[in-house]
N, CA, C and O atoms as a GROMACS GRO file, in nm:
protein
  400
    1MET      N    1 -14.625  -6.848   2.013
    1MET     CA    2 -14.656  -6.931   1.897
    1MET      C    3 -14.525  -6.955   1.820
    1MET      O    4 -14.453  -6.861   1.788
    2ASN      N    5 -14.497  -7.082   1.792
    2ASN     CA    6 -14.378  -7.111   1.715
    2ASN      C    7 -14.411  -7.108   1.566
    2ASN      O    8 -14.527  -7.093   1.527
    3LEU      N    9 -14.311  -7.121   1.484
    3LEU     CA   10 -14.327  -7.110   1.340
    3LEU      C   11 -14.425  -7.213   1.285
    3LEU      O   12 -14.506  -7.180   1.198
    4TYR      N   13 -14.419  -7.336   1.332
    4TYR     CA   14 -14.506  -7.441   1.281
    4TYR      C   15 -14.652  -7.417   1.319
    4TYR      O   16 -14.743  -7.448   1.241
    5GLU      N   17 -14.675  -7.362   1.436
    5GLU     CA   18 -14.811  -7.326   1.476
    5GLU      C   19 -14.863  -7.212   1.387
    5GLU      O   20 -14.980  -7.211   1.348
    6LEU      N   21 -14.776  -7.118   1.354
    6LEU     CA   22 -14.814  -7.009   1.266
    6LEU      C   23 -14.851  -7.062   1.127
    6LEU      O   24 -14.951  -7.021   1.070
    7ILE      N   25 -14.772  -7.153   1.075
    7ILE     CA   26 -14.800  -7.213   0.944
    7ILE      C   27 -14.934  -7.284   0.948
    7ILE      O   28 -15.015  -7.269   0.856
    8ASP      N   29 -14.960  -7.361   1.051
    8ASP     CA   30 -15.089  -7.431   1.064
    8ASP      C   31 -15.205  -7.332   1.071
    8ASP      O   32 -15.309  -7.354   1.009
    9THR      N   33 -15.188  -7.225   1.146
    9THR     CA   34 -15.292  -7.123   1.159
    9THR      C   35 -15.320  -7.057   1.025
    9THR      O   36 -15.436  -7.037   0.988
   10VAL      N   37 -15.215  -7.023   0.951
   10VAL     CA   38 -15.231  -6.961   0.820
   10VAL      C   39 -15.305  -7.056   0.726
   10VAL      O   40 -15.398  -7.015   0.656
   11ASN      N   41 -15.265  -7.182   0.723
   11ASN     CA   42 -15.330  -7.280   0.636
   11ASN      C   43 -15.478  -7.295   0.672
   11ASN      O   44 -15.562  -7.304   0.582
   12GLU      N   45 -15.510  -7.298   0.800
   12GLU     CA   46 -15.650  -7.308   0.842
   12GLU      C   47 -15.731  -7.187   0.796
   12GLU      O   48 -15.844  -7.201   0.750
   13MET      N   49 -15.673  -7.069   0.809
   13MET     CA   50 -15.743  -6.947   0.767
   13MET      C   51 -15.765  -6.947   0.616
   13MET      O   52 -15.874  -6.912   0.569
   14VAL      N   53 -15.664  -6.985   0.540
   14VAL     CA   54 -15.677  -6.989   0.394
   14VAL      C   55 -15.781  -7.094   0.354
   14VAL      O   56 -15.863  -7.068   0.266
   15GLU      N   57 -15.778  -7.210   0.417
   15GLU     CA   58 -15.875  -7.315   0.385
   15GLU      C   59 -16.018  -7.267   0.408
   15GLU      O   60 -16.107  -7.298   0.327
   16LYS      N   61 -16.043  -7.193   0.514
   16LYS     CA   62 -16.177  -7.140   0.540
   16LYS      C   63 -16.220  -7.047   0.426
   16LYS      O   64 -16.334  -7.052   0.381
   17HIS      N   65 -16.129  -6.962   0.382
   17HIS     CA   66 -16.160  -6.870   0.272
   17HIS      C   67 -16.183  -6.947   0.143
   17HIS      O   68 -16.282  -6.923   0.073
   18VAL      N   69 -16.095  -7.037   0.111
   18VAL     CA   70 -16.101  -7.111  -0.015
   18VAL      C   71 -16.227  -7.197  -0.020
   18VAL      O   72 -16.287  -7.212  -0.126
   19ASN      N   73 -16.267  -7.253   0.092
   19ASN     CA   74 -16.386  -7.338   0.093
   19ASN      C   75 -16.513  -7.260   0.057
   19ASN      O   76 -16.614  -7.322   0.023
   20GLY      N   77 -16.510  -7.130   0.065
   20GLY     CA   78 -16.623  -7.047   0.025
   20GLY      C   79 -16.623  -7.015  -0.123
   20GLY      O   80 -16.716  -6.952  -0.174
   21MET      N   81 -16.519  -7.056  -0.193
   21MET     CA   82 -16.506  -7.030  -0.336
   21MET      C   83 -16.560  -7.150  -0.415
   21MET      O   84 -16.581  -7.258  -0.360
   22ARG      N   85 -16.580  -7.128  -0.542
   22ARG     CA   86 -16.629  -7.234  -0.631
   22ARG      C   87 -16.514  -7.326  -0.671
   22ARG      O   88 -16.410  -7.278  -0.717
   23LYS      N   89 -16.531  -7.456  -0.653
   23LYS     CA   90 -16.429  -7.552  -0.694
   23LYS      C   91 -16.460  -7.600  -0.835
   23LYS      O   92 -16.572  -7.640  -0.864
   24VAL      N   93 -16.358  -7.595  -0.923
   24VAL     CA   94 -16.375  -7.634  -1.062
   24VAL      C   95 -16.258  -7.722  -1.105
   24VAL      O   96 -16.154  -7.726  -1.040
   25THR      N   97 -16.279  -7.791  -1.216
   25THR     CA   98 -16.170  -7.869  -1.273
   25THR      C   99 -16.089  -7.779  -1.367
   25THR      O  100 -16.138  -7.675  -1.413
   26ALA      N  101 -15.968  -7.819  -1.393
   26ALA     CA  102 -15.883  -7.743  -1.485
   26ALA      C  103 -15.946  -7.736  -1.624
   26ALA      O  104 -15.934  -7.634  -1.691
   27THR      N  105 -16.012  -7.842  -1.667
   27THR     CA  106 -16.073  -7.840  -1.800
   27THR      C  107 -16.185  -7.737  -1.809
   27THR      O  108 -16.209  -7.682  -1.916
   28GLU      N  109 -16.254  -7.710  -1.699
   28GLU     CA  110 -16.356  -7.606  -1.699
   28GLU      C  111 -16.295  -7.468  -1.719
   28GLU      O  112 -16.361  -7.374  -1.764
   29LEU      N  113 -16.167  -7.457  -1.686
   29LEU     CA  114 -16.093  -7.332  -1.705
   29LEU      C  115 -16.023  -7.328  -1.840
   29LEU      O  116 -15.952  -7.232  -1.871
   30GLY      N  117 -16.042  -7.433  -1.920
   30GLY     CA  118 -15.977  -7.439  -2.050
   30GLY      C  119 -15.832  -7.483  -2.041
   30GLY      O  120 -15.753  -7.454  -2.131
   31LEU      N  121 -15.797  -7.552  -1.934
   31LEU     CA  122 -15.659  -7.594  -1.910
   31LEU      C  123 -15.646  -7.746  -1.916
   31LEU      O  124 -15.747  -7.817  -1.914
   32ASP      N  125 -15.525  -7.792  -1.923
   32ASP     CA  126 -15.493  -7.935  -1.925
   32ASP      C  127 -15.548  -8.001  -1.798
   32ASP      O  128 -15.531  -7.949  -1.688
   33LYS      N  129 -15.614  -8.116  -1.815
   33LYS     CA  130 -15.675  -8.184  -1.701
   33LYS      C  131 -15.573  -8.227  -1.596
   33LYS      O  132 -15.609  -8.250  -1.481
   34ARG      N  133 -15.445  -8.238  -1.634
   34ARG     CA  134 -15.341  -8.278  -1.539
   34ARG      C  135 -15.317  -8.173  -1.432
   34ARG      O  136 -15.251  -8.201  -1.331
   35CYS      N  137 -15.369  -8.052  -1.452
   35CYS     CA  138 -15.358  -7.949  -1.348
   35CYS      C  139 -15.437  -7.988  -1.224
   35CYS      O  140 -15.400  -7.951  -1.113
   36GLY      N  141 -15.545  -8.061  -1.243
   36GLY     CA  142 -15.629  -8.100  -1.130
   36GLY      C  143 -15.746  -8.005  -1.114
   36GLY      O  144 -15.817  -7.976  -1.210
   37SER      N  145 -15.766  -7.957  -0.993
   37SER     CA  146 -15.878  -7.867  -0.967
   37SER      C  147 -15.828  -7.741  -0.898
   37SER      O  148 -15.715  -7.733  -0.849
   38ALA      N  149 -15.916  -7.641  -0.897
   38ALA     CA  150 -15.883  -7.512  -0.837
   38ALA      C  151 -16.011  -7.452  -0.781
   38ALA      O  152 -16.121  -7.501  -0.806
   39TRP      N  153 -15.994  -7.346  -0.706
   39TRP     CA  154 -16.106  -7.268  -0.655
   39TRP      C  155 -16.102  -7.134  -0.726
   39TRP      O  156 -15.996  -7.077  -0.748
   40VAL      N  157 -16.221  -7.083  -0.761
   40VAL     CA  158 -16.228  -6.964  -0.844
   40VAL      C  159 -16.332  -6.867  -0.789
   40VAL      O  160 -16.436  -6.908  -0.738
   41ASP      N  161 -16.301  -6.739  -0.800
   41ASP     CA  162 -16.403  -6.635  -0.786
   41ASP      C  163 -16.387  -6.542  -0.905
   41ASP      O  164 -16.317  -6.577  -1.000
   42GLU      N  165 -16.449  -6.427  -0.903
   42GLU     CA  166 -16.451  -6.342  -1.022
   42GLU      C  167 -16.314  -6.288  -1.063
   42GLU      O  168 -16.297  -6.247  -1.178
   43ASP      N  169 -16.217  -6.286  -0.972
   43ASP     CA  170 -16.087  -6.228  -1.009
   43ASP      C  171 -15.966  -6.306  -0.956
   43ASP      O  172 -15.855  -6.253  -0.953
   44THR      N  173 -15.989  -6.432  -0.915
   44THR     CA  174 -15.879  -6.509  -0.858
   44THR      C  175 -15.896  -6.657  -0.887
   44THR      O  176 -16.007  -6.711  -0.887
   45ILE      N  177 -15.784  -6.722  -0.913
   45ILE     CA  178 -15.779  -6.868  -0.918
   45ILE      C  179 -15.684  -6.911  -0.806
   45ILE      O  180 -15.573  -6.860  -0.794
   46VAL      N  181 -15.730  -7.006  -0.726
   46VAL     CA  182 -15.649  -7.056  -0.614
   46VAL      C  183 -15.630  -7.206  -0.636
   46VAL      O  184 -15.725  -7.278  -0.666
   47CYS      N  185 -15.506  -7.250  -0.618
   47CYS     CA  186 -15.480  -7.394  -0.630
   47CYS      C  187 -15.382  -7.435  -0.522
   47CYS      O  188 -15.321  -7.352  -0.454
   48ASP      N  189 -15.367  -7.566  -0.506
   48ASP     CA  190 -15.265  -7.616  -0.415
   48ASP      C  191 -15.129  -7.572  -0.468
   48ASP      O  192 -15.109  -7.562  -0.589
   49ASN      N  193 -15.040  -7.547  -0.378
   49ASN     CA  194 -14.907  -7.499  -0.416
   49ASN      C  195 -14.816  -7.615  -0.455
   49ASN      O  196 -14.712  -7.636  -0.394
   50ASP      N  197 -14.858  -7.691  -0.558
   50ASP     CA  198 -14.778  -7.805  -0.602
   50ASP      C  199 -14.718  -7.785  -0.742
   50ASP      O  200 -14.655  -7.875  -0.797
   51ASN      N  201 -14.739  -7.667  -0.799
   51ASN     CA  202 -14.685  -7.626  -0.929
   51ASN      C  203 -14.747  -7.695  -1.049
   51ASN      O  204 -14.698  -7.677  -1.161
   52SER      N  205 -14.853  -7.775  -1.031
   52SER     CA  206 -14.914  -7.839  -1.148
   52SER      C  207 -14.976  -7.737  -1.242
   52SER      O  208 -14.974  -7.756  -1.363
   53PHE      N  209 -15.032  -7.628  -1.188
   53PHE     CA  210 -15.088  -7.524  -1.275
   53PHE      C  211 -14.976  -7.448  -1.346
   53PHE      O  212 -14.992  -7.406  -1.461
   54ASP      N  213 -14.864  -7.432  -1.279
   54ASP     CA  214 -14.751  -7.367  -1.345
   54ASP      C  215 -14.704  -7.453  -1.462
   54ASP      O  216 -14.685  -7.402  -1.573
   55TYR      N  217 -14.685  -7.581  -1.438
   55TYR     CA  218 -14.628  -7.668  -1.540
   55TYR      C  219 -14.728  -7.703  -1.650
   55TYR      O  220 -14.699  -7.682  -1.768
   56TYR      N  221 -14.844  -7.756  -1.613
   56TYR     CA  222 -14.941  -7.802  -1.712
   56TYR      C  223 -15.034  -7.692  -1.763
   56TYR      O  224 -15.088  -7.702  -1.873
   57GLY      N  225 -15.053  -7.589  -1.684
   57GLY     CA  226 -15.145  -7.482  -1.722
   57GLY      C  227 -15.079  -7.361  -1.783
   57GLY      O  228 -15.148  -7.268  -1.826
   58GLY      N  229 -14.947  -7.360  -1.786
   58GLY     CA  230 -14.875  -7.246  -1.842
   58GLY      C  231 -14.872  -7.126  -1.749
   58GLY      O  232 -14.840  -7.015  -1.793
   59PHE      N  233 -14.904  -7.146  -1.622
   59PHE     CA  234 -14.908  -7.033  -1.528
   59PHE      C  235 -14.769  -6.988  -1.485
   59PHE      O  236 -14.756  -6.889  -1.412
   60GLU      N  237 -14.665  -7.059  -1.528
   60GLU     CA  238 -14.529  -7.012  -1.497
   60GLU      C  239 -14.501  -6.880  -1.568
   60GLU      O  240 -14.406  -6.810  -1.532
   61TYR      N  241 -14.582  -6.847  -1.668
   61TYR     CA  242 -14.565  -6.722  -1.742
   61TYR      C  243 -14.646  -6.607  -1.684
   61TYR      O  244 -14.640  -6.495  -1.735
   62VAL      N  245 -14.723  -6.633  -1.579
   62VAL     CA  246 -14.802  -6.529  -1.515
   62VAL      C  247 -14.708  -6.430  -1.448
   62VAL      O  248 -14.610  -6.469  -1.384
   63ASP      N  249 -14.738  -6.302  -1.463
   63ASP     CA  250 -14.658  -6.196  -1.401
   63ASP      C  251 -14.643  -6.226  -1.252
   63ASP      O  252 -14.742  -6.248  -1.182
   64LYS      N  253 -14.522  -6.225  -1.204
   64LYS     CA  254 -14.494  -6.258  -1.064
   64LYS      C  255 -14.568  -6.168  -0.966
   64LYS      O  256 -14.596  -6.209  -0.853
   65GLY      N  257 -14.601  -6.047  -1.007
   65GLY     CA  258 -14.677  -5.956  -0.923
   65GLY      C  259 -14.822  -5.998  -0.908
   65GLY      O  260 -14.895  -5.944  -0.824
   66CYS      N  261 -14.865  -6.094  -0.988
   66CYS     CA  262 -15.003  -6.143  -0.984
   66CYS      C  263 -15.014  -6.280  -0.917
   66CYS      O  264 -15.118  -6.344  -0.923
   67VAL      N  265 -14.905  -6.323  -0.853
   67VAL     CA  266 -14.902  -6.454  -0.787
   67VAL      C  267 -14.863  -6.434  -0.641
   67VAL      O  268 -14.764  -6.367  -0.609
   68GLN      N  269 -14.942  -6.494  -0.553
   68GLN     CA  270 -14.911  -6.492  -0.411
   68GLN      C  271 -14.920  -6.633  -0.357
   68GLN      O  272 -15.013  -6.707  -0.390
   69VAL      N  273 -14.825  -6.670  -0.274
   69VAL     CA  274 -14.828  -6.800  -0.207
   69VAL      C  275 -14.857  -6.774  -0.061
   69VAL      O  276 -14.792  -6.692   0.004
   70LEU      N  277 -14.956  -6.845  -0.010
   70LEU     CA  278 -14.993  -6.831   0.129
   70LEU      C  279 -15.018  -6.971   0.184
   70LEU      O  280 -15.116  -7.036   0.146
   71GLY      N  281 -14.933  -7.015   0.271
   71GLY     CA  282 -14.946  -7.150   0.323
   71GLY      C  283 -14.930  -7.252   0.212
   71GLY      O  284 -14.834  -7.246   0.134
   72ASN      N  285 -15.022  -7.344   0.204
   72ASN     CA  286 -15.017  -7.451   0.104
   72ASN      C  287 -15.088  -7.414  -0.025
   72ASN      O  288 -15.114  -7.501  -0.108
   73TYR      N  289 -15.120  -7.287  -0.044
   73TYR     CA  290 -15.200  -7.243  -0.157
   73TYR      C  291 -15.130  -7.136  -0.239
   73TYR      O  292 -15.049  -7.059  -0.188
   74LYS      N  293 -15.162  -7.135  -0.367
   74LYS     CA  294 -15.110  -7.033  -0.457
   74LYS      C  295 -15.228  -6.958  -0.517
   74LYS      O  296 -15.322  -7.019  -0.568
   75PHE      N  297 -15.222  -6.826  -0.510
   75PHE     CA  298 -15.328  -6.738  -0.558
   75PHE      C  299 -15.280  -6.669  -0.686
   75PHE      O  300 -15.172  -6.611  -0.689
   76TYR      N  301 -15.363  -6.676  -0.789
   76TYR     CA  302 -15.333  -6.611  -0.917
   76TYR      C  303 -15.438  -6.503  -0.941
   76TYR      O  304 -15.558  -6.532  -0.940
   77SER      N  305 -15.396  -6.382  -0.964
   77SER     CA  306 -15.486  -6.270  -0.986
   77SER      C  307 -15.522  -6.254  -1.134
   77SER      O  308 -15.438  -6.274  -1.222
   78ALA      N  309 -15.647  -6.217  -1.158
   78ALA     CA  310 -15.694  -6.193  -1.295
   78ALA      C  311 -15.637  -6.064  -1.352
   78ALA      O  312 -15.670  -6.027  -1.464
   79ASP      N  313 -15.552  -5.995  -1.277
   79ASP     CA  314 -15.482  -5.880  -1.334
   79ASP      C  315 -15.387  -5.925  -1.444
   79ASP      O  316 -15.344  -5.844  -1.527
   80ASP      N  317 -15.353  -6.054  -1.445
   80ASP     CA  318 -15.273  -6.112  -1.553
   80ASP      C  319 -15.369  -6.168  -1.657
   80ASP      O  320 -15.466  -6.235  -1.622
   81SER      N  321 -15.343  -6.142  -1.783
   81SER     CA  322 -15.436  -6.182  -1.890
   81SER      C  323 -15.454  -6.334  -1.900
   81SER      O  324 -15.563  -6.380  -1.936
   82ARG      N  325 -15.352  -6.411  -1.868
   82ARG     CA  326 -15.365  -6.558  -1.874
   82ARG      C  327 -15.469  -6.606  -1.773
   82ARG      O  328 -15.548  -6.696  -1.802
   83ILE      N  329 -15.469  -6.546  -1.656
   83ILE     CA  330 -15.565  -6.583  -1.552
   83ILE      C  331 -15.704  -6.533  -1.589
   83ILE      O  332 -15.802  -6.605  -1.575
   84ALA      N  333 -15.711  -6.409  -1.637
   84ALA     CA  334 -15.839  -6.352  -1.680
   84ALA      C  335 -15.901  -6.437  -1.790
   84ALA      O  336 -16.022  -6.458  -1.790
   85ASP      N  337 -15.820  -6.486  -1.883
   85ASP     CA  338 -15.871  -6.570  -1.992
   85ASP      C  339 -15.927  -6.702  -1.940
   85ASP      O  340 -16.030  -6.749  -1.987
   86ALA      N  341 -15.860  -6.761  -1.842
   86ALA     CA  342 -15.908  -6.888  -1.786
   86ALA      C  343 -16.041  -6.868  -1.714
   86ALA      O  344 -16.132  -6.950  -1.727
   87ILE      N  345 -16.054  -6.759  -1.639
   87ILE     CA  346 -16.180  -6.730  -1.570
   87ILE      C  347 -16.289  -6.701  -1.673
   87ILE      O  348 -16.404  -6.744  -1.656
   88GLU      N  349 -16.255  -6.628  -1.778
   88GLU     CA  350 -16.351  -6.599  -1.884
   88GLU      C  351 -16.399  -6.728  -1.951
   88GLU      O  352 -16.518  -6.740  -1.982
   89CYS      N  353 -16.310  -6.822  -1.973
   89CYS     CA  354 -16.347  -6.951  -2.032
   89CYS      C  355 -16.450  -7.020  -1.944
   89CYS      O  356 -16.548  -7.076  -1.994
   90LEU      N  357 -16.429  -7.018  -1.814
   90LEU     CA  358 -16.523  -7.079  -1.720
   90LEU      C  359 -16.659  -7.011  -1.730
   90LEU      O  360 -16.762  -7.078  -1.735
   91MET      N  361 -16.660  -6.878  -1.732
   91MET     CA  362 -16.786  -6.803  -1.737
   91MET      C  363 -16.860  -6.828  -1.869
   91MET      O  364 -16.982  -6.839  -1.871
   92GLU      N  365 -16.785  -6.838  -1.979
   92GLU     CA  366 -16.847  -6.868  -2.108
   92GLU      C  367 -16.909  -7.007  -2.108
   92GLU      O  368 -17.018  -7.027  -2.162
   93ASN      N  369 -16.841  -7.103  -2.047
   93ASN     CA  370 -16.896  -7.238  -2.037
   93ASN      C  371 -17.022  -7.239  -1.952
   93ASN      O  372 -17.117  -7.312  -1.983
   94ASP      N  373 -17.025  -7.160  -1.846
   94ASP     CA  374 -17.145  -7.149  -1.762
   94ASP      C  375 -17.262  -7.095  -1.842
   94ASP      O  376 -17.374  -7.145  -1.832
   95GLU      N  377 -17.236  -6.993  -1.922
   95GLU     CA  378 -17.343  -6.933  -2.002
   95GLU      C  379 -17.398  -7.031  -2.105
   95GLU      O  380 -17.518  -7.034  -2.130
   96GLU      N  381 -17.309  -7.112  -2.165
   96GLU     CA  382 -17.354  -7.213  -2.261
   96GLU      C  383 -17.443  -7.315  -2.192
   96GLU      O  384 -17.543  -7.359  -2.250
   97CYS      N  385 -17.409  -7.354  -2.071
   97CYS     CA  386 -17.489  -7.451  -1.997
   97CYS      C  387 -17.626  -7.394  -1.962
   97CYS      O  388 -17.725  -7.468  -1.962
   98GLU      N  389 -17.634  -7.265  -1.933
   98GLU     CA  390 -17.760  -7.202  -1.897
   98GLU      C  391 -17.856  -7.195  -2.014
   98GLU      O  392 -17.978  -7.199  -1.995
   99THR      N  393 -17.804  -7.183  -2.136
   99THR     CA  394 -17.890  -7.171  -2.252
   99THR      C  395 -17.936  -7.305  -2.306
   99THR      O  396 -18.028  -7.310  -2.388
  100GLU      N  397 -17.876  -7.412  -2.264
  100GLU     CA  398 -17.913  -7.545  -2.314
  100GLU      C  399 -18.034  -7.599  -2.242
  100GLU      O  400 -18.079  -7.710  -2.272
   0.00000   0.00000   0.00000
């Protein structure tokens, strides 16, 4: 397997995992709409590795130990308070929708 085949394989594996996650807009996370969309679970935000969340979402300040890049995707762990706050914002919005 050459390097490019490995990259393709990694991207395919990540895509399968990410497709099982909930896709949300940045505004649902309490972030600038220019970030676009992301995939979320209870302790992770995953986005395309295009730096829009870093620039428009303020994620450039996330502790580097809480950020992993895998293929074309960037994973942010809720171990960082900025990420935890964004996930909490989403959960609070969900609860408001359930009570209406």
